[in-house]
DSSP file (Angstrom, degrees, kcal/mol; ACC not computed):
  #  RESIDUE AA STRUCTURE BP1 BP2  ACC     N-H-->O    O-->H-N    N-H-->O    O-->H-N    TCO  KAPPA ALPHA  PHI   PSI    X-CA   Y-CA   Z-CA
    1    1 A X              0   0    0      0, 0.0   119,-0.2     0, 0.0   120,-0.2   0.000 360.0 360.0 360.0 138.6  116.0   38.5   68.3
    2    2 A X     >  -     0   0    0    117,-0.3     4,-1.0     1,-0.1     3,-0.4  -0.244 360.0-134.0 -61.2 141.6  114.5   41.6   70.0
    3    3 A X  H  > S+     0   0    0      1,-0.2     4,-2.1     2,-0.2    -1,-0.1   0.779 100.3  70.0 -63.7 -26.2  111.2   42.8   68.9
    4    4 A X  H  > S+     0   0    0      1,-0.2     4,-2.1     2,-0.2    -1,-0.2   0.883  95.5  49.2 -65.9 -38.9  112.6   46.3   68.9
    5    5 A X  H  > S+     0   0    0     -3,-0.4     4,-1.8     1,-0.2    -1,-0.2   0.874 111.8  49.7 -70.3 -33.0  114.9   45.8   65.9
    6    6 A X  H  X S+     0   0    0     -4,-1.0     4,-2.9     2,-0.2    -1,-0.2   0.838 107.2  55.5 -75.2 -31.7  112.1   44.3   63.9
    7    7 A X  H  X S+     0   0    0     -4,-2.1     4,-3.1     2,-0.2    -2,-0.2   0.956 107.1  49.7 -60.6 -46.1  109.9   47.3   64.9
    8    8 A X  H  X S+     0   0    0     -4,-2.1     4,-2.5     1,-0.2    -2,-0.2   0.921 112.7  47.6 -59.4 -44.7  112.6   49.7   63.4
    9    9 A X  H  X S+     0   0    0     -4,-1.8     4,-2.8     2,-0.2    -1,-0.2   0.915 112.2  49.0 -60.1 -44.8  112.6   47.6   60.2
   10   10 A X  H  X S+     0   0    0     -4,-2.9     4,-2.6     2,-0.2     5,-0.2   0.945 111.8  49.4 -59.4 -50.3  108.7   47.6   60.1
   11   11 A X  H  X S+     0   0    0     -4,-3.1     4,-2.4     1,-0.2    -2,-0.2   0.938 114.2  44.4 -58.3 -48.7  108.6   51.4   60.6
   12   12 A X  H  X S+     0   0    0     -4,-2.5     4,-2.4     1,-0.2    -1,-0.2   0.890 112.3  51.9 -58.5 -42.8  111.2   52.0   57.8
   13   13 A X  H  X S+     0   0    0     -4,-2.8     4,-2.5     2,-0.2    -1,-0.2   0.848 110.5  49.1 -67.5 -35.4  109.6   49.6   55.4
   14   14 A X  H  X S+     0   0    0     -4,-2.6     4,-2.9     2,-0.2    -2,-0.2   0.931 112.6  46.9 -69.3 -42.9  106.2   51.3   55.9
   15   15 A X  H  X S+     0   0    0     -4,-2.4     4,-1.9    -5,-0.2    -2,-0.2   0.906 114.1  47.1 -59.1 -44.9  107.7   54.7   55.3
   16   16 A X  H  X S+     0   0    0     -4,-2.4     4,-1.9     2,-0.2    -2,-0.2   0.935 113.1  49.2 -64.0 -45.7  109.6   53.4   52.2
   17   17 A X  H  X S+     0   0    0     -4,-2.5     4,-3.5     1,-0.2     5,-0.2   0.928 109.4  53.4 -59.6 -44.7  106.4   51.7   50.9
   18   18 A X  H  X S+     0   0    0     -4,-2.9     4,-2.1     1,-0.2    -1,-0.2   0.878 108.4  48.2 -58.0 -39.1  104.4   54.9   51.5
   19   19 A X  H  X S+     0   0    0     -4,-1.9     4,-2.1     2,-0.2    -1,-0.2   0.847 113.0  48.7 -70.6 -35.1  106.9   56.9   49.5
   20   20 A X  H  X S+     0   0    0     -4,-1.9     4,-3.5     2,-0.2     5,-0.3   0.943 110.3  51.8 -65.8 -51.2  106.8   54.3   46.6
   21   21 A X  H  X S+     0   0    0     -4,-3.5     4,-1.8     2,-0.2     6,-0.2   0.927 109.7  48.3 -49.7 -48.1  103.0   54.3   46.7
   22   22 A X  H  <>S+     0   0    0     -4,-2.1     5,-2.6    -5,-0.2     4,-0.4   0.950 114.4  48.4 -58.2 -48.8  102.8   58.1   46.4
   23   23 A X  H ><5S+     0   0    0     -4,-2.1     3,-1.0     1,-0.2    -2,-0.2   0.934 115.1  40.6 -61.5 -47.6  105.3   58.0   43.6
   24   24 A X  H 3<5S+     0   0    0     -4,-3.5    -1,-0.2     1,-0.2    -2,-0.2   0.684 114.7  50.7 -82.2 -12.2  103.7   55.3   41.5
   25   25 A X  T 3<5S-     0   0    0     -4,-1.8    -1,-0.2    -5,-0.3    -2,-0.2   0.355 110.7-120.3 -98.3   7.0  100.1   56.5   42.1
   26   26 A X  T < 5 +     0   0    0     -3,-1.0     2,-0.5    -4,-0.4    -3,-0.2   0.851  50.3 169.4  61.8  38.5  101.1   60.0   41.0
   27   27 A X      < -     0   0    0     -5,-2.6     2,-0.3    -6,-0.2    -1,-0.2  -0.706  41.4-110.3 -84.9 128.8  100.1   61.5   44.4
   28   28 A X        +     0   0    0     -2,-0.5     2,-0.3     6,-0.0    -1,-0.1  -0.455  51.9 158.7 -64.2 119.9  101.3   65.0   44.7
   29   29 A X        -     0   0    0     -2,-0.3     5,-0.1     1,-0.1    -3,-0.0  -0.916  49.2 -78.4-137.1 159.2  104.1   65.3   47.3
   30   30 A X     >  -     0   0    0     -2,-0.3     4,-2.1     1,-0.1     5,-0.2  -0.217  45.5-115.7 -54.3 152.4  106.9   67.7   48.0
   31   31 A X  H  > S+     0   0    0      1,-0.2     4,-2.1     2,-0.2     5,-0.3   0.865 114.9  53.1 -61.1 -41.8  109.9   67.3   45.6
   32   32 A X  H  >>S+     0   0    0      1,-0.2     4,-2.2     2,-0.2     5,-0.8   0.866 109.6  51.9 -65.1 -35.5  112.3   66.3   48.4
   33   33 A X  H  >5S+     0   0    0      3,-0.2     4,-0.8     1,-0.2     5,-0.4   0.930 115.6  37.7 -64.7 -48.8  109.8   63.6   49.5
   34   34 A X  H  <5S+     0   0    0     -4,-2.1    -2,-0.2     1,-0.2    -1,-0.2   0.810 127.2  35.6 -78.5 -27.7  109.4   62.0   46.0
   35   35 A X  H  <5S+     0   0    0     -4,-2.1    -2,-0.2    -5,-0.2    -3,-0.2   0.794 131.7  14.7 -98.7 -27.2  113.0   62.4   44.9
   36   36 A X  H  X5S+     0   0    0     -4,-2.2     4,-1.7    -5,-0.3    -3,-0.2   0.578  96.6  84.2-129.0 -10.1  115.1   61.8   48.1
   37   37 A X  H  X<S+     0   0    0     -5,-0.8     4,-1.3    -4,-0.8    -3,-0.1   0.825  92.5  51.9 -69.1 -31.3  113.2   60.3   50.9
   38   38 A X  H  > S+     0   0    0     -5,-0.4     4,-1.4     2,-0.2    -1,-0.2   0.844 108.8  53.8 -69.4 -34.1  113.7   56.7   49.7
   39   39 A X  H  > S+     0   0    0      1,-0.2     4,-0.8     2,-0.2    -2,-0.2   0.852 106.6  51.4 -67.7 -32.2  117.5   57.4   49.5
   40   40 A X  H  X S+     0   0    0     -4,-1.7     4,-0.6     1,-0.2    -1,-0.2   0.868 116.0  40.2 -67.9 -34.9  117.5   58.6   53.1
   41   41 A X  H  X S+     0   0    0     -4,-1.3     4,-2.0     1,-0.1     5,-0.3   0.689  97.8  81.7 -86.9 -18.3  115.7   55.4   54.2
   42   42 A X  H  X S+     0   0    0     -4,-1.4     4,-2.5     1,-0.2     5,-0.2   0.928  94.0  40.3 -48.9 -59.4  117.7   53.0   52.0
   43   43 A X  H  X S+     0   0    0     -4,-0.8     4,-3.1     1,-0.2     5,-0.3   0.916 113.9  50.9 -67.7 -45.2  120.8   52.6   54.0
   44   44 A X  H  X S+     0   0    0     -4,-0.6     4,-1.8     1,-0.2    -1,-0.2   0.888 115.5  44.9 -62.0 -32.9  119.3   52.4   57.5
   45   45 A X  H  X S+     0   0    0     -4,-2.0     4,-2.0     2,-0.2    -1,-0.2   0.905 115.3  45.5 -66.4 -45.4  116.9   49.8   56.2
   46   46 A X  H  X S+     0   0    0     -4,-2.5     4,-2.2    -5,-0.3    -2,-0.2   0.903 114.5  48.5 -67.1 -41.4  119.6   47.8   54.4
   47   47 A X  H  X S+     0   0    0     -4,-3.1     4,-2.0     2,-0.2    -1,-0.2   0.810 108.5  53.8 -70.8 -33.4  122.0   48.1   57.4
   48   48 A X  H  X S+     0   0    0     -4,-1.8     4,-2.0    -5,-0.3    -1,-0.2   0.930 111.8  45.8 -65.2 -44.2  119.2   46.9   59.9
   49   49 A X  H  X S+     0   0    0     -4,-2.0     4,-2.2     1,-0.2    -2,-0.2   0.911 111.8  51.2 -65.9 -40.0  118.6   43.9   57.8
   50   50 A X  H  X S+     0   0    0     -4,-2.2     4,-3.2     1,-0.2    -1,-0.2   0.883 109.0  51.8 -60.8 -38.7  122.3   43.3   57.5
   51   51 A X  H  X S+     0   0    0     -4,-2.0     4,-1.5     2,-0.2    -1,-0.2   0.873 108.1  51.4 -67.7 -37.8  122.7   43.5   61.3
   52   52 A X  H  X S+     0   0    0     -4,-2.0     4,-1.6     2,-0.2    -2,-0.2   0.929 114.6  43.0 -66.3 -43.2  119.9   41.0   61.8
   53   53 A X  H  X S+     0   0    0     -4,-2.2     4,-2.9     2,-0.2     5,-0.3   0.947 114.6  49.1 -57.0 -53.6  121.7   38.6   59.4
   54   54 A X  H  X S+     0   0    0     -4,-3.2     6,-1.6     1,-0.2     4,-1.4   0.761 107.4  54.7 -61.5 -28.8  125.1   39.2   60.8
   55   55 A X  H  X S+     0   0    0     -4,-1.5     4,-0.8     4,-0.3    -1,-0.2   0.893 113.7  43.9 -73.4 -44.0  123.8   38.7   64.4
   56   56 A X  H  < S+     0   0    0     -4,-1.6    -2,-0.2    -5,-0.2    -3,-0.1   0.923 124.4  31.9 -66.2 -47.9  122.5   35.2   63.3
   57   57 A X  H  < S+     0   0    0     -4,-2.9    -3,-0.2     1,-0.1    -2,-0.2   0.954 136.1  16.2 -83.0 -52.5  125.5   34.1   61.3
   58   58 A X  H  < S-     0   0    0     -4,-1.4    -3,-0.2    -5,-0.3    -2,-0.1   0.442  93.5-118.7-105.5  -0.6  128.5   35.7   63.0
   59   59 A X     <  +     0   0    0     -4,-0.8     2,-0.4    -5,-0.5    -4,-0.3   0.780  54.5 162.8  68.8  25.4  127.2   36.7   66.4
   60   60 A X        -     0   0    0     -6,-1.6    -1,-0.2     1,-0.1    -2,-0.1  -0.663  26.2-167.6 -79.7 126.8  128.0   40.3   65.7
   61   61 A X  S    S+     0   0    0     -2,-0.4     2,-0.3     1,-0.2    -1,-0.1   0.848  71.3  14.0 -84.0 -33.1  126.2   42.7   68.0
   62   62 A X  S    S-     0   0    0     -8,-0.1     2,-0.5    -7,-0.0    -1,-0.2  -0.949  75.6-116.0-136.7 158.0  126.8   45.9   66.1
   63   63 A X        -     0   0    0     -2,-0.3   -12,-0.0    -3,-0.1    48,-0.0  -0.817  37.3-124.8 -95.2 132.2  128.1   46.8   62.6
   64   64 A X     >  -     0   0    0     -2,-0.5     4,-2.1     1,-0.1     3,-0.5  -0.242  21.3-109.7 -70.7 160.8  131.4   48.7   62.7
   65   65 A X  H  > S+     0   0    0      1,-0.2     4,-2.2     2,-0.2     5,-0.1   0.785 121.4  57.5 -59.7 -24.8  131.8   52.1   61.1
   66   66 A X  H  > S+     0   0    0      2,-0.2     4,-2.3     1,-0.2    -1,-0.2   0.853 107.2  47.8 -72.1 -34.5  134.0   50.4   58.5
   67   67 A X  H  > S+     0   0    0     -3,-0.5     4,-2.3     2,-0.2    -2,-0.2   0.941 113.7  46.4 -68.3 -47.2  131.1   48.0   57.6
   68   68 A X  H  X S+     0   0    0     -4,-2.1     4,-1.8     1,-0.2    -2,-0.2   0.856 112.6  50.0 -66.5 -37.2  128.8   50.9   57.4
   69   69 A X  H  X S+     0   0    0     -4,-2.2     4,-2.7     2,-0.2     5,-0.2   0.907 110.0  52.6 -64.2 -46.8  131.3   53.0   55.2
   70   70 A X  H  X S+     0   0    0     -4,-2.3     4,-2.5     1,-0.2    -2,-0.2   0.912 109.2  47.0 -60.1 -43.1  131.7   50.1   53.0
   71   71 A X  H  X S+     0   0    0     -4,-2.3     4,-2.5     1,-0.2     5,-0.3   0.858 112.3  51.2 -66.3 -33.3  128.0   49.7   52.4
   72   72 A X  H  X S+     0   0    0     -4,-1.8     4,-2.1     2,-0.2    -2,-0.2   0.921 113.2  43.7 -70.0 -40.7  127.6   53.4   51.8
   73   73 A X  H  X S+     0   0    0     -4,-2.7     4,-2.3     2,-0.2    -2,-0.2   0.907 114.9  50.6 -68.8 -39.2  130.4   53.5   49.2
   74   74 A X  H  X S+     0   0    0     -4,-2.5     4,-2.6    -5,-0.2     5,-0.2   0.967 114.1  43.0 -58.8 -57.4  129.1   50.2   47.6
   75   75 A X  H  X S+     0   0    0     -4,-2.5     4,-2.8     1,-0.2     5,-0.5   0.918 115.6  49.7 -57.9 -43.2  125.5   51.5   47.3
   76   76 A X  H  X S+     0   0    0     -4,-2.1     4,-2.2    -5,-0.3     5,-0.5   0.943 111.8  46.6 -69.3 -44.5  126.7   55.0   46.1
   77   77 A X  H  X>S+     0   0    0     -4,-2.3     5,-2.2    -5,-0.2     4,-0.8   0.883 117.3  43.4 -69.9 -35.2  129.0   53.6   43.4
   78   78 A X  I  <>S+     0   0    0     -4,-2.6     5,-2.7     3,-0.2    -2,-0.2   0.934 123.5  33.2 -74.4 -43.1  126.3   51.1   42.1
   79   79 A X  I  <5S+     0   0    0     -4,-2.8    -2,-0.2    -5,-0.2    -3,-0.2   0.744 128.3  35.3 -88.4 -25.1  123.3   53.4   42.1
   80   80 A X  I  <5S+     0   0    0     -4,-2.2    -3,-0.2    -5,-0.5    -2,-0.1   0.593 132.2  16.3-107.2  -8.9  125.0   56.6   41.3
   81   81 A X  I  <5S+     0   0    0     -4,-0.8     4,-0.4    -5,-0.5    -3,-0.2   0.714 126.0  35.4-124.5 -45.3  127.7   55.7   38.9
   82   82 A X  I >><S+     0   0    0     -5,-2.2     3,-1.4     2,-0.2     4,-0.8   0.968 115.5  47.5 -79.9 -58.9  127.3   52.2   37.4
   83   83 A X  H >><S+     0   0    0     -5,-2.7     4,-1.5     1,-0.3     3,-1.3   0.879 104.6  60.0 -53.4 -43.7  123.6   51.8   36.9
   84   84 A X  H 34 S+     0   0    0      1,-0.3    -1,-0.3     2,-0.2    -2,-0.2   0.773 100.7  59.1 -55.8 -25.3  123.1   55.3   35.3
   85   85 A X  H <4 S+     0   0    0     -3,-1.4    -1,-0.3    -4,-0.4    -2,-0.2   0.771 116.1  30.4 -66.8 -31.8  125.5   54.1   32.6
   86   86 A X  H << S+     0   0    0     -3,-1.3     2,-0.3    -4,-0.8    -2,-0.2   0.471 120.2  40.9-112.0  -5.4  123.4   51.2   31.6
   87   87 A X    ><  -     0   0    0     -4,-1.5     3,-0.5     3,-0.2    -1,-0.2  -0.994  54.6-149.7-149.7 141.5  119.8   52.2   32.3
   88   88 A X  T 3  S+     0   0    0     -2,-0.3    -1,-0.1     1,-0.2    -4,-0.1   0.614  96.1  75.2 -80.7 -11.9  117.8   55.4   31.8
   89   89 A X  T 3  S+     0   0    0     -6,-0.1     2,-0.4    -3,-0.0    -1,-0.2   0.812  92.4  62.5 -68.0 -30.2  115.7   54.4   34.9
   90   90 A X    <   -     0   0    0     -3,-0.5     2,-0.4    -7,-0.3    -3,-0.2  -0.806  66.7-171.6-100.8 138.0  118.8   55.4   37.2
   91   91 A X        -     0   0    0     -2,-0.4     2,-0.5   -12,-0.1    -7,-0.1  -0.978  25.0-122.2-128.5 139.6  120.0   59.0   37.2
   92   92 A X        +     0   0    0     -2,-0.4     2,-0.4    -8,-0.1   -12,-0.1  -0.720  38.2 172.7 -82.6 127.5  123.2   60.1   39.0
   93   93 A X     >  -     0   0    0     -2,-0.5     4,-1.0     1,-0.1     3,-0.2  -1.000  32.9-150.9-142.4 133.6  122.5   62.7   41.6
   94   94 A X  H  > S+     0   0    0     -2,-0.4     4,-1.6     1,-0.2    -1,-0.1   0.828 100.1  59.2 -72.6 -32.1  124.8   64.3   44.1
   95   95 A X  H  > S+     0   0    0      1,-0.2     4,-2.2     2,-0.2    -1,-0.2   0.793  97.4  60.0 -68.8 -28.0  122.0   64.9   46.5
   96   96 A X  H  > S+     0   0    0     -3,-0.2     4,-3.1     2,-0.2    -1,-0.2   0.891 103.7  54.2 -66.1 -38.0  121.2   61.1   46.6
   97   97 A X  H  X S+     0   0    0     -4,-1.0     4,-2.0     1,-0.2    -2,-0.2   0.906 106.7  49.7 -59.1 -40.6  124.9   60.8   47.9
   98   98 A X  H  X S+     0   0    0     -4,-1.6     4,-2.9     2,-0.2    -2,-0.2   0.911 111.4  49.0 -65.2 -43.5  124.1   63.2   50.7
   99   99 A X  H  X S+     0   0    0     -4,-2.2     4,-2.7     2,-0.2    -2,-0.2   0.883 109.8  50.2 -64.0 -41.9  121.0   61.2   51.5
  100  100 A X  H  X S+     0   0    0     -4,-3.1     4,-2.0     2,-0.2    -1,-0.2   0.891 113.4  47.6 -60.3 -37.6  122.8   57.9   51.6
  101  101 A X  H  X S+     0   0    0     -4,-2.0     4,-2.7    -5,-0.2    -2,-0.2   0.930 111.4  48.3 -68.3 -45.4  125.4   59.5   53.8
  102  102 A X  H  X S+     0   0    0     -4,-2.9     4,-2.7     2,-0.2    -2,-0.2   0.919 112.2  51.1 -60.8 -44.4  122.8   61.0   56.1
  103  103 A X  H  X S+     0   0    0     -4,-2.7     4,-2.3     2,-0.2    -2,-0.2   0.894 108.6  51.6 -57.9 -42.3  121.0   57.5   56.2
  104  104 A X  H  X S+     0   0    0     -4,-2.0     4,-2.6     2,-0.2    -2,-0.2   0.953 112.0  45.4 -60.0 -52.5  124.3   55.8   57.1
  105  105 A X  H  X S+     0   0    0     -4,-2.7     4,-2.7     1,-0.2     5,-0.2   0.907 109.9  55.3 -58.5 -40.8  124.8   58.3   60.0
  106  106 A X  H  X S+     0   0    0     -4,-2.7     4,-2.8     1,-0.2    -1,-0.2   0.919 110.8  45.5 -59.0 -43.6  121.2   57.9   61.2
  107  107 A X  H  X S+     0   0    0     -4,-2.3     4,-3.5     2,-0.2     5,-0.2   0.923 109.7  53.3 -62.6 -44.6  121.9   54.2   61.4
  108  108 A X  H  X S+     0   0    0     -4,-2.6     4,-3.0     2,-0.2    -2,-0.2   0.923 114.0  42.5 -55.4 -50.8  125.1   54.6   63.2
  109  109 A X  H  X S+     0   0    0     -4,-2.7     4,-3.1     2,-0.2     5,-0.3   0.940 114.8  51.1 -62.4 -46.0  123.4   56.8   65.8
  110  110 A X  H  X>S+     0   0    0     -4,-2.8     4,-2.1    -5,-0.2     5,-1.8   0.953 115.1  42.3 -54.1 -52.9  120.4   54.5   66.0
  111  111 A X  H  <>S+     0   0    0     -4,-3.5     5,-1.7     3,-0.2    -1,-0.2   0.893 116.8  47.2 -62.5 -41.7  122.6   51.5   66.5
  112  112 A X  H  <5S+     0   0    0     -4,-3.0    -2,-0.2    -5,-0.2    -1,-0.2   0.896 125.3  26.2 -67.4 -42.4  124.9   53.1   68.9
  113  113 A X  H  <5S+     0   0    0     -4,-3.1    -2,-0.2    -5,-0.2    -1,-0.2   0.548 135.0  19.1-103.1  -7.2  122.3   54.7   71.2
  114  114 A X  T ><5S+     0   0    0     -4,-2.1     3,-0.8    -5,-0.3     4,-0.2   0.654 121.2  44.0-127.5 -58.7  119.2   52.5   70.8
  115  115 A X  G > <S+     0   0    0     -5,-1.8     3,-1.9     1,-0.2    -4,-0.2   0.856 107.9  57.1 -60.9 -38.6  120.0   49.1   69.5
  116  116 A X  G 3 <S+     0   0    0     -5,-1.7    -1,-0.2    -6,-0.3    -4,-0.1   0.719 100.2  60.7 -71.7 -20.6  123.0   48.4   71.5
  117  117 A X  G <  S+     0   0    0     -3,-0.8     2,-0.4    -6,-0.1    -1,-0.3   0.536 101.4  69.8 -77.8  -9.2  120.8   49.0   74.7
  118  118 A X  S <  S-     0   0    0     -3,-1.9     2,-0.4    -4,-0.2  -116,-0.1  -0.924  87.2-125.1-120.1 135.2  118.7   46.1   73.5
  119  119 A X        -     0   0    0     -2,-0.4     2,-0.4     1,-0.1  -117,-0.3  -0.670  16.7-153.0 -76.9 126.8  119.8   42.5   73.4
  120  120 A X              0   0    0     -2,-0.4    -1,-0.1     1,-0.2    -4,-0.0  -0.149 360.0 360.0 -95.2  41.1  119.4   41.1   69.9
  121  121 A X              0   0    0     -2,-0.4    -1,-0.2  -120,-0.2    -2,-0.0   0.476 360.0 360.0 -94.7 360.0  118.9   37.5   70.8
């Protein structure tokens, strides 16, 4: 597997961890950062990890737009519709849906223009 895909996973993981650290340490950050940045990073990180697994298991080089759309819909339904019904920790927010969508598009562009130029063996 190329080091490049792991580099993208590492960068997204560090950014996600930084956002969580700021949130749980009550570090003052802009509202968009504390509320929506993790949602923006969620799908690209999840889909990159999925791509690594699918490459190993099924020899798939890229995730199709249908796979990306399925993941977007699944995450949106679970985190924005189902979990808020059962836990006060989760809140339904339309902007989260926008961030999930933007993250999916970011992954699609990243995969199409950067990762496909790199062999994932």
